[in-house]
C-alpha positions in Angstrom: 59.7 249.9 43.1 62.8 247.8 43.8 65.2 246.0 46.9 68.1 246.4 47.4 70.3 244.3 49.5 73.3 246.6 50.4 72.6 246.1 54.2 73.1 242.7 53.8 76.2 243.1 52.2 77.2 245.9 55.2 75.9 243.7 57.8 78.6 240.1 56.8 81.6 242.7 56.3 80.5 244.4 59.5 80.4 240.8 60.9 84.0 239.6 59.3 82.0 237.3 57.0 82.6 236.0 53.6 79.7 234.8 51.2 81.0 230.7 51.3 80.1 231.3 55.2 76.6 232.7 54.6 76.1 230.2 51.8 76.9 227.2 54.5 75.0 228.5 57.5 72.1 229.7 55.2 71.8 226.4 53.0 71.6 228.4 50.2 73.2 228.2 47.2 76.5 230.1 45.3 73.5 230.9 42.3 70.9 232.3 45.0 73.7 234.6 46.8 74.5 235.5 42.9 71.2 236.6 42.4 70.9 239.3 45.6 74.1 239.8 44.9 72.3 241.3 41.2 69.8 242.5 43.5 67.5 240.2 41.8 64.5 238.0 42.8 64.7 235.3 45.2 61.8 233.3 47.6 60.6 234.7 51.0 62.0 231.4 52.3 65.6 232.0 51.2 65.6 235.9 52.7 64.2 234.3 56.0 66.9 231.1 56.1 69.0 234.1 55.8 67.5 236.4 58.4 68.0 233.3 61.4 71.5 232.2 59.7 72.8 235.7 60.7 70.2 236.3 63.9 68.5 239.1 62.3 65.2 240.7 59.9 64.2 241.4 57.2 65.1 245.1 57.2 68.2 244.4 58.3 69.5 242.5 55.4 67.6 244.3 52.3 65.5 247.4 51.9 62.8 248.9 49.4 64.5 251.7 46.9 62.4 253.5 44.0 63.4 252.9 40.7 65.1 255.6 39.6 
């Protein structure tokens, strides 16, 4: 199983939010956001900060997919 952050990008589009704004609100670095953009591994605390900034839950920003 792999993690996909497509839900995060859709949520940001719906809110007309830019990546820079998310970095500022969630206090994350552009490098961390780049990892997320590549469906890379990030700390749960980072995901928690994103969820707190957006007022959402983990399921609203990520989902598990099979590796196929």
